[in-house]
N, C-alpha and C positions, 0 to 999 in steps of 0.2 A: 710291615715286617715284624714290628714289635708286637702287633696283635697276634701274629702266628706264633711268635715265641711264647706269648702268654698262653696260647692254646696248648702248645706242647708242654709247657710247665717246666722247662729246663733252662740253663744259662745260655747266653747267646754264643759262647765260644765252643759249645759242644757239637757233636755230629748233628747235621741237619736231617730231619725226617723226610721221608719220600712224600710225593704229592698225594698218594693214596692215603697214607696215614693221616696227613693234615685234613684231608676232605672228611675222613671217618670222624676225627675229633670234632670238626665243625658240625657234622650231622648230629653227633651226640649232644653237642651243646644246643643245637636248634631244638632237639627233642626233649632235653631234660631241663633246660634253663627255665626258671620261673619268672625272671625279670624280662620285660619286653625289650629293654635296651640290649641285653645280652643276646637275645635271639636275633634282634635286628643287626647287630654287628656280625654275628655268625653268617646270616644270610648275605650280607654285603660281602663278606670274604668269599663265600661260595660263588657269588656273581663274578668276582675278580678272577677266580680260578676256572670258571666254566669255559672259557674260550680255549685255554691251553690244555686242560684236563677234562675235555668234553665227555669222554667215555666214563671216567670215574665219577664225575659229578652226576651224570645222567643215571648211572646204575645205583649210586648210593644215596643221592639227595632227592630224587624226584618225589618219592613218597612223603618226605618231610616237608618239601616245598608245597605239595598239594595240601597237606595238613595246615601249613601256615596260611594258605589262601582261605581255608575254611574257618579257621579260628581267630585269626587276627585281622578281621575285616575293618575294625575301627582304626587301625594304624595304616595310613596310606603309604607311608615310607617303606615299611617292610613288605607290603603287598607289591609295591613297585619293584623292589629288589628281587622278590621271588619270581615275578612275571619275567623280568629281564634275564634271570638265570635260566628259566625254562626255555625262553626264546633262544638263548645261546646254545643250549643243549640240542634243541629240535631243529633249528634252522640250518640249512646247507649253504648259507650265504658266505661262510668262511672257508669254503672248500679250496679256493685258490691259495689262501695262506697255508692251509694244511698240506697241499700238494707241494708248495715251495720248500716246506720243511721235510719233504720225503716221508710223510707219514704213510702208513699202509692204506691201500685202496679200499679196504673194507670199511674204513671210517666214512666213506662217501654215503654208505647206506644207513649210517647211524640215525639220521633224521627220520627216515621212514620207520625204523624199529622203535625209536623213542616215541614217535607219534602213535604207533599202534598200542604201546603200553599206556600212554596218557588217555587215549579214547576208548580203551577197553571198558572203563567205567564211564558210562554216558553222563553220570552226574558231574564229571570233571568238565565237560564241554558246557553243560548247563551253568555250572559255577562261573566258567569263563565268560559266558553271555551276560550274566548278572554283573560281573565286574566291569565289562565294557559299558554298561549303563551308567557307571559312576562318572560324575562330572570332573572329579579331580584329575588333572593332567597326568600326574605320576602314576595313576592307575589306569586310566582309559588308553593312553597311548601305547604303553607296553602290552596291554591286553589285546588291542587291535593288531599289533605286529605278531603276537603269538598266535592268535586265531588265523591270521593270513598264512603263517608258516604251516600250521596244521592242515589247512586247506591245500596248500601246495604239495604236501607229502602224501596225504590220504584224502584226496578230494571227495570222491563218491561217498565214503563212510561218514566224513564229517558233515557233508551236505545233508545226508539222511538224518543225522542226529539233530541238526539245526532245524530241519523241516518239521520234525515231529515235536520239537520243543514249542511250548506255548509262546506266541508272539516272537519267536526266535528271529525271523527275518525282519519283522518290524522294528525290533530293537536296533538291528544293524543299520537300518535305513536312516535312523536318527543321526548317524555319523555325518551324513551329507549336510545336515543343518548346523553342525558345530561351527561356532565363530572362529575357532582356532584352525588355521589353514593346514598345519601339520597333521592334525587328527583327521580333518576333512579329506585331505589328499591320500592319507593312508587308508581311510575308509573307502575311497574309490578303488584302491588296489585290492582291498579285502572283498568288495562286491564283485570285482573281476573274477577272482578265484571262486567265489560262491556261486556265480551264475554260469560257470563253464559247464556245457553239456547237460544241463538240468532244466527241462522245460517248465516244470512246476514252480521251481524257485524263480525262474525268469518271469513267469506270469505274476507271481506275488510281488516281486520287486517293481515290475512295471505298474501294477495297480496301486502300489504305495507311492505314486507320484514321482517315480524315479526320472521319467523323461523331463518333466518340468524342472526339477532341480538340476539335472545334468546340463540341460541347455542353458539355464541361468548361470551356471559355473562357467561354461564355455564363453558366454557373452561377457561375464565380468572379466575373464582372463584375456579378452581381446580377440576372440574368434581364432582365425588361422594364424594371427600374429602372436598368439599366446605361447606359453612355455610347455613343459612336459605334462603339466596338469591337464591341458586340453587333450593331449594325446591319450592320457589315461581315461579321460571321460569318453573319448570316441571309441576306444577299445571296449569299454563297458557297454556303450550303446550297440556296438556290433554284437556283442554277446547276447543282448536282450532281443535283438531283431533277427538275427540270422537264423533261418529255418524255423522261425516261430510265427506262424500265420496269425495267431491270436494277437500277439504283441504288435505285429505290423499293422493289423487292422485298427488296433487301439491308437497307434501312433498317427495313422492317417486321420481317424475320426476326431482325434484331439487337436487337429490343425497344427501339428508340430512340423509337418513338411514346409509350411510357410516360413517357419523360423529358421530354416536351413539356407534360405536365399542369401542373407548377409554374409555367410561364410565365403561366398565365391565372388565377392566384389574385389576386383583388382584394378589397379591404376594403370596409367599409360606407361609409366616406367616400371618394368618388371624385372629389372636387373638386380643382382645382388641379394636374392632371397637367401635367408638363413636355412641351415639344414633342418632346424626344427619346424620352420614354416612349410618346408617341402613335405616333411613327414606328416604334419597336421593336414595339409590340404589333400595329401594322398589318402589318409584315412577318411576324410570327409567325402571324397569322391567314392571310396569303397562303400561307405554308408548309404549313399544314394543308390549304388548298384545293388546293395542288399534288398532294397525296397522294390526294385523293378527287375529282379533276377528272372531269367527265363524258367528257372526251376520252381518258381512260386506258382500258386494257383492262377490261372489266366485272369479270373475276375479281380483278384487282389492287385495283380500287376497293372491291369488296365486302369483301375481306379487311381492308383498312385501316379501313373503316367499322366492322367488327366489333371490331377491335382498339381503336379509339377509344372505343367504348362499354364494352368490358370494363375498360379501364384508367381509366375515369371522366373522360376528356377531353370527351366530349359533355356530361356533366353540368356540368362546369366552364364550358363555353361557354354553356350555358343559364342558368347563374347570372349571367354577365355580361349576357346578354340581358335578364334581368328586374331587373338591378341599377339603382340610381338614381344620377344624377350622371355617367354615362359619357358621354364626348364623342360628338357626333352621328356623326362619320365612323367612329369605332371601333365604335359600335352598328350602323351600316349594314353594315360589313365583317363584324361578328360574325353578323349575320342571314344574310348570304350564305354565310359559312362553315358555320353550322348547316344551311343549306339543302342544301349538297352533302354534308354528312356523313350526312344522313338520306335523301338521294335514292335511291330504289329499294331501300332496306334495310328490310325489314319490322320488324325488331327495333328499330332506331333510330326508325323512325316511330311505332311503338307507345309508346316512351318519350316522344317529343316530345308526343304526344297527352295524356300524363298529367301534363305539366308545368303547374304553376299559377303565376300571378303573385302576388307578395306584397301582395295587396289585401284589402280587407274589404267584402264577402265575397270569398274567393279566386275568381279567374276563370281559365279555361284560357288558356295562353299564345297559342293560335291565335286566340282571341277578341280578346285585347288587340292582337295584331298586326293583325288585320283592322280593328280600330277605327282604327288609325293609317293603314291603306291607304286607307280611304274618307274620311279627314279631309283636306280640301283645304288646311288650314293646315300640314300636315307637309311637310318637304322632299321634293322630287321623287325624289332618289336613295333616300331611305328608303322611300318608297311602292313604288318599283320592287323594292327588296330584299324587302319583305314579300310582294309578289306572287310573287317567285321562290321564297321560302320555302314559300308555300302550294302552288305548283305542285310543288315537290319533295316536299312532304308527301303529295300525292296521286298521285305518279308510281308506277305499278304497285302501288297500295295500294287494292285494292277495299274493304277493311274501312274505311279512312278515308273513301273516297268515300261509302260507305253511311252513315257517321255524319254527314257534312256534309248529305247530301240528306235524311236523316231529320229534321233540324232544321227543314226546310221543310214537312214533311207535317203535315196537321191533327191527327193523333192525338198528336204529340209536342210541339207548341208549348205552351210555359208560359203558361197562362191568366192567371196572376197578374201577369205582366209584370215580375217582380222581376229576372229575369236576362235578358241579351241573348244570343241564340245566334248561331252563325256564319252560319246560313241567313238570319236576319233582317238581319244586317249586310250580307250580299251583296245582298238584295233592296233594302235601303235605298240602297246604293251604286248599284244598277242603275238606280234611278228618281230619283236626285237630280238637281240642277241643274248639278252639276259633270261635265263631259264626261269628264275623266280618271277620276273615280270610276266613271262609267258603263262605261268601257272596262275598267278593272281588275276590276270585279265581274263583268262579262260573261265575261272571259277566265278568271277564277277558277271561275266556275260551269261553264264549258265543260270545265275540267279535272276537275271533279267527275263529269262524264259520259263522260270519255274511255274508249273501248273497254269500255263497260259498258252493254249493251242493257237489262238489267233496270232499272237506275236511270233510264234515259231514259224508260221507261214509267212508273216510279214518279213522276217529276217532273211528268207530265201531270196528276196528282191535285192539285197545288198550286193553291189558290185564293187570290186576293188581293182585299181589300176597298178599292176605289178611293176611295169617299166615302160619307158617311152617307146612308142611304136608298136607295142603288143596290145591285143584286145583285152578288155577288163574280164576278170574272172569273178565268180560269185565267192562269197565268204565261205560257204561250205566247201567249194572246191579248193580254195586256198588252204583251208584247215587240212584237208586230206593230203594235199601236196606236201605240206611241211611235215605231216605225220610220216609219209613215205620216204622222206629224205634222211631218216635216221638220226634225228637230233637227240638232245639229252633226254634222259628217262623222265625227269621232272616235267619237261615240256611236252613230251608225248602223253604222259599221264593226264596233264591238264587238258590237252586237246581231246583226248578220248572221253574224259568226263563231260566236256562241253558237247561233243557229238552225241553221246548216250542220252544226255538230258534233252538235246534238241530233237532227236529222232523219237524218243519215247512218247507214245500216245499222239503221234502225228504221222499219219500215213503218207501225206503229201511230201514231207521231208524225207521219209524212207524212200519213196519213189525217186526223188532227186538224188539221193545218195547212191541208189542202185543204178541210176542212169549212167554214172561214170563207171565204165567197165573195168577200170583198174582197182577199184576199191575192194571187191570181194576177193580176187586173187591175193591182194596184199594181206587181207585179214586172215584168210586160211593159211597163207604161208607163215605168218607170224605165230598162229596158234600151233601149227603142225611141228615147228622146229623145236628141238631140245635145247634150250638156252640156260644161262646161269640164273641164280637166285634173283639178281637185279632185274632181269627181263621177265621173270615169272609174273610180276605185277602187270606189266604191259600185256602179256599173253592173256591174263585173266580179263583185262578190260577190252581187248580185242574180241574175245569170246562173247562178252556181254554185248558189245556193239553188233556182232553178227547175229546173236540171239534176238536182239530188238528188231533187227532188219527182217527176221523171219516172223516174229510174233505180231508186229504191227504192219506186215505186208498186206496190201490189198489186192495182190495178183494182177496189177495193171500192166506190168512188164512181163512178156511171155517167157523170156529167158531167165527171169529171176523170180519165178513163182515159188511159193513156199515149199512145194514138194521137191522142186529141183534143187533148191538150197539145202534141203535136208539130205538129199542124195549126195550132194557135193561134200557135206560134212561126213557122211558115212564113208565115202570113198577115200577122201584125203586126210581126215583127222581121226575119225572113229567117234561114235557117240560117247563111250565111257571116257575117252581122252578129253573130248570137249567138255563134258561135265566136270572132269577133274580140273581142267584149266579154269573153268568158270569159278570153281571153288577157291582158287588161289586168292581171290579178292577178300572174301570174308575171313579167311584164315590169317590174313596179314596183321601183324601187331600194330602198324600205323592205322589200320582201318578200325581196330578196336578203340584206339585212343580218340580218333575223330568222332566216333559214334557216341562218346560220353556227353559232350556238351557243344553247344552252337559255336562258342567262341574259338577261333583257331588259335591254339596255343602249342607252339613247337619249340623244342629246345634249340634246334639249329635249322637253317634253311634246307638242309638235306632231308630232314624229316617231314617236310611239307609236301604230303602226297594226296591226302584225302580231305574232302570237304564233308561237313556234318550232314547237310541236306542230301549229298550224293549217297551217303551210307543208307539213308532211308530208301532211296530209289533202288539201291542194290537189294535190300531186304525184300522190297516189293516184287522185283522182277526175277530174282534168282530162281524161285520155285516155279513160276509160270513158264519160264524159258526151258527149264529142264523138262517139264511135262510136254511142252510144244515140240521139243526135239524128238520125243519118242512117239508122238502121235502118227497114226497112219493117214494116208490120203483120204480114206473114207471118213475117218474121225475128223479130219480137217474140213471135209465137205459138210459133215453134219455140224460142225462148229460154225462154219460160214453161214449155213442156213440158220442156225440158231441166232447168230449175230445179226443176220438180216431181219429175222423175225423180231429180234429185240429192238433193232433200229426202227423197224416199222411201228412196233408197239410204242417205242419211245416218241416217234413222230406223232402218233395218234394221241398219246397222252399229253404231249406238248401242245398239240392243237386244241385238245379239250381244256387244258389248263389255260390256254390263251382265251378260249371262248368263255370259260368260267370267270376269268379275270375281268374280261370286258363286261359280262353280265353283272358281276359284283359291282363294278364301277357304276353301271347303269342303275342298279338297284339302290346303290348309295345315294345317287343323284335323285332318284324318285322319292327315296325316304326323306331327303332333305326338303324336297318340294312339298311333300305331304305335311311334314312338320310346319313348314311355312304357311301353307294353306290352313292347317288346323289352328295355328296361332291367330291368323287373320279372321278366321271364322269365329273364334272365341271373342275377339275384340268387337266384331260386328254384333254378335249376340248381346254382349254387354251393353253396347250402345243402344240397340233396340229395346232392351229391357228398361234402360234409363229413360228413353223417350216415352215408352208406354206408361211408366209411373208418372212422368210429367204430365202427360195427356189426362191421366186420371185425376190428378190434382186439379188441373184446370177445369175439368168437368164438375168436380165437387164444389169448387168455388163458385162456378156458374150457377149450379143448382141452389146453393146457399143464397146467393144474391137474388135469384129468382124468387125464392120463397119469402125472403125479407121484403122484396118489392111488393109481393102479393099481399102480405100482412099489412104493410103501410097503406096500400090502396084501400083495403077493406076498412081500416080504422077511419080513414078520411071520409069515405062514403057514408058511414053510419052516423056522422056528426055527433059523436059521443061527447059527454061533458068533460071527460078526462082526455084532453087533447094530448097526443103522444108525438114526441119528435124523436125518432130513431131510438126508441126504447126508454127515454127519460120523460116522465110526466110532470105536469105542473105541481101535483101534490108533492112530488120529491123535492121540487125546488123550494116549496114552502117549508118542508121539513128541514132543509138545510139552513133556511133563514132562522128558524127557531133555534137550531143548534148554535148558530152564530150568536144569537142574543144571549143564550145561556153561557157561552164562553166569555162574552163581554162582562157579564155580571161576575163570573168567577174571576176574571182579570181584575176588576175593580176591587173585589174582596182581597185578592192577594196583594194588591198595591197597598191597601190599608194595613194589612198585617205587616208588610214590609216596612211601612213607615213607623209602625209601633216598634218593630224590632230595631230600627235605626235609633230610636230614642233611648233604647236600653243602654248602649255603651256610654251615652252622656251621663246617665244617672250613675253608672258604675265608676266612672272616672272622677266625678265631682267630690264625693266625701273622702276624707283622709282617714286612714285606719288608725285607730288609737292603740298604742302599745301600753299595756298595764304592767305592773310588777307581778301580777298573778299569772301564772302559767295557764290556768283554765280559760281566761278571757281571750288570750292569744290563740289558743287552739280552736275555740269556738268561732272566732272570726275567720280563721283559715278554712275550716270545714264549710262554713257558709259560703265563702267565696268560690270554693270548688264546685259546690252543688249548683250554684247560680251559673257558673261557666259551663257546666255540663248540660244544663237545661238549654242554655243559649245555643250550644253546639247541635243539640238534637233538633231544635226548631229550625236552625239554618239548613240542616240536612233535609228535613221535610220540605222546606221551601224550595230547595234545589231540585228535589224529585218532582214537585208539582210543576215547577217551570219546565222541566224536561218533558213531562206528559203534555203540557200545554203546547210546547213546540211541536211535538209529534202530531197532535191533533190539527195544528195549523197547517203543517206540511200536507197532512191528509186532505184537508179542505182545499188546498191549493191544487193538488192533483185532481180532485173531483171537478174543480172549476175548469182546469185545462181540458179535462175530458169532455165537459159540457160544451166548451167552445168548439172542440173538434166535431162533436156529434151535431151541433148546430150548423157548422159549415157543410157537413155531408148531407144534411136533411133537406137542403135547398132544392136539389134536382129531383128529390123523391116526391116532394109535395105535388099532388096531382089534381085530379079532377074533382075530388070531394069537397073542397073548400073554395071559397071565393077569394079574389085577389085582395080585397080589403081585410078579410080576417087574417090572411097570411101576413100582410104588412103589419097589422096590429100586433100579432103574435111576435113577429120579429122585433118590433120596437120594444115591446115589453121585455122580451128575453134579453135584448142588448142592455136595456136600462138596469135590469136585475144583475146581469153579469158585471156591469160597471160598478154597481153598488157592492157587489161581493168582492170585487178587486180592491176597491178602496178600503173596505173593512179588513180584508186580509192584509193590506199594506199597513194599516194602522196597527193591527195586532202584531205585525212583524216589528214595527218601530217600538211598540210597548215591550215586546219580548227583549229587544236590545237594551232598553232602559232597565228592565228587570235584571238582566244579566250584569249590567254595570253596577246596579245597587247590590247585587249578590257579591260581586267581586269586592266592593268597598266594605260590605259587612264582613266578608272573610278576612280582609286586612285588619279590620277593627278587632275581630276575635283574636287574631294573632298578636296584636298589640296588647290586648288584655291578658293573653296567656303569658307574655313576656313580663307584664307588670305583676301577675300572680306569682310567677317564679321569683321575682325580686322580693316580693313581700314575704314569701316562704323563707327566703334566705335571711331576711332581716329578723324574722321571728326566731329562727334558729340561733342567730347571733345574740339576740336579747336573752334567750334562754341560757345560753352559755355564760353571759355576764352575770345573770342571776345566780347561777350555780357558783361562780367565783365569789360573789358577795356573801353568799351563805357560808362558804368556807372561811372567809375573813372574819365574819361575825362569830363563828364557832371558835376561832382562834382568840378573839378578843374576850369572849366569855371565859375561856380558860385562864387567860392572863388576869382578869378582874378577880376571879375566884382565888388565884394564887396571891394576889395583892391583899385581898381581904384577910386571908389567912395570916399573912405576915403582919398586917396592922393589928389584928387581934392579938397576935403574939407580942407585939410591942405595947399593947395596952391602949391603943387608939380606938375610940368608939367607931363602930361601923353601923350603917343603916340596915334595917331589917330586910329580909328577902322580898316581903310583899311590897315594900317601898321601892325597892329596886326594880321589881317587875313593872309597877305602875309607872315608874320613870322611864323604863325602856319602852312601855307602850306609848307613852307620850312622845318619845323620840321617833318612834315609827310613824305615828300620825303626822308629825311635823315633816318627816321624809316624804311621806305620801303627798302632802300638800305641795311641797317643793316640786315634786315630779309632775303634778297636775299643772302647775304653773309653767313648767318647761314645755 
């Protein structure tokens, strides 16, 4: 208050200015003050006044506040005050307070008007986006709230500005990663408003990893046990997925369906759920329904249904379905969710048929649900949900339809009566006193017959016992009996829908219906009467049933042929009147509602009249029945002929299809056999080729041996001087001997050289190196030792290489010796007719002796080689020792040189001192020796020092 007085510039006791004047002065101060503190105080004051004086602050201060946002970015405090002020002006969250103070209703629209002013300049929204990027809490949080309020007021316009702004959506996605929960939670609310009814932004948000972040937040908050943050995240997920096929596919491909399973884990005790948990679970179930909605493309829905079964989500939902203590609204929504998860998916429908309720004895879940449907004490919405579940179970499920109908047939009914079947429950509901049960049972039974002609014929066999002592009547007859008794409108509508579905596209059922002579008069009587609006719907359905009896009539009953039924209509009703009554159905308001979506949703039981699938049947038959009524007998005959021709044609086509199918199967089998035989043939050919190559190799080896045997025989017969044994001559043996002798001599020579080298280290270690005072003598001895050591190293390397060459030659000789032994062993059976037994034995003896000699020589050489290796190792160790001694000597030489340098320095110092003393003595008059005498004396001293060193 003191601040406001200072702004007005007057004493406190004077008249107080109005709010508008105060705001004007504050605005002037914001605009004109050069000090940041003054501007900050003024903006703070505007913030405090913005709630009470919303109109004045908005009209006078908005431009100045925007200017502050543009120019004072460096001061987070003034930016935060400015953003809060704009939020108070634009937001309608304070409407309840305003209405309590009886302010005009025009103020309610202030938020929208101020939003238009703010977003008129798109730069303002861009500026706000840049402020939201700031990490400072006092800037980011009010920026998020202000942007959320703008989206609430003018959503489409602000969405478009953000969409065209560079990285606009991506900046806002960073809010979900903020570590401060307040900003993160308000960021979720902001994205809710941003993604409403805008598919482009929804796609961008989804591809910015929104699903991953939102699911992480839900998990962190405790899934269904979480607070309102979980609810906000689920609402945002619904915005992203509903009616957005691209995002739904992305959600499924990203394996996010699997992450929904933990949401539906419930315990044994389900009592005492909080209101927030009920809300969260309700939204989670709705999110599942968004993914499998019947309005989605069939392919996308089917893939999501399969994914939910494979990850166990359907099983989890069925667990909730059969659990005890679950709240009624959650149970109802769970039934609706299960319905759409199994709708049209054979795999899921089969699983649902196998689910049993935890009762004693166990009962199928379908039976338990049907018991709730036909129980008039159950809530209306629950009964509608069960009906929808039963319809979805039978949708495109001929197997399930057959199982339901089979429970009505005489051969499958349990005679003991211990268990209740689905068929018995439907019949019980069909003929109960509750009209809603009648309608639900009739519609459920109609779905069991939908598009299944064989089951329509099977259902004609069902017999019902009406009372004790009376013969049983068929189900069809009992339906017409109840219809004629004048029951409630809802009951009659349900029975008429069942009869129309049963008789359509089934001539046998039409014949059974016409066989009861009371049915046609009842229908014509109902159509011909002029009744009230409530009965018009019944009249229309009666007209449809009569039309079906004409259109699908096969003329098997003489009294009820098509032509006679048409004449009956012409006489008793009139064709125009009949068509008019038939049109009552499609013109009814409840018909239009039912045609919109498959799920039965009615505001009250009285509005429960039409089924979605039945509306499709009406659309299909209304036109053809109208045409059939106006056709003449000749046209009927032509049509019958065309039908017969078409039937014959269809039979022929069916026959040929069957023949082609059989031929395709035979052809497929023959192809498989051909493939098998081809593979076997290829394997056999490969085997034959391999065997041929092996035979050729054996032939080549045989020819080679034959040629060698011929050559050996030829050489033995010629008695040549050069006797040959398997390719090795005696001359070659002698040559090998000579080579061995040469290597022996080389070996001896190398041994002598090695002995000489061994003597070298002894000479090297014996003398002691003499260290002289002169530097030149020490350097000369050092270089001599290094040169001698290098020569020794080179000779050792040469010796090592010669030993390696010798070892290689020795191994070569060993190999030749082994080869000679093998050849000698192989030559024994080859020696033949050309030589005498004595010559052969002599040759063998000589060869064996020579081989023994060679072996002994090789062994000796190997031993010598080992000895040489040992000598080489010892010489190498000696060289290493010498190198160590050499390094020690080098170190001693360096130390002596350093000592000499120190002595020289000391001598120079002494000379200087002597000269100084001589000068002093001369000054004192003491006689001093001449310079030459001193030098001679010094020389004598040096000689004496040298002799002493030699003695040392």
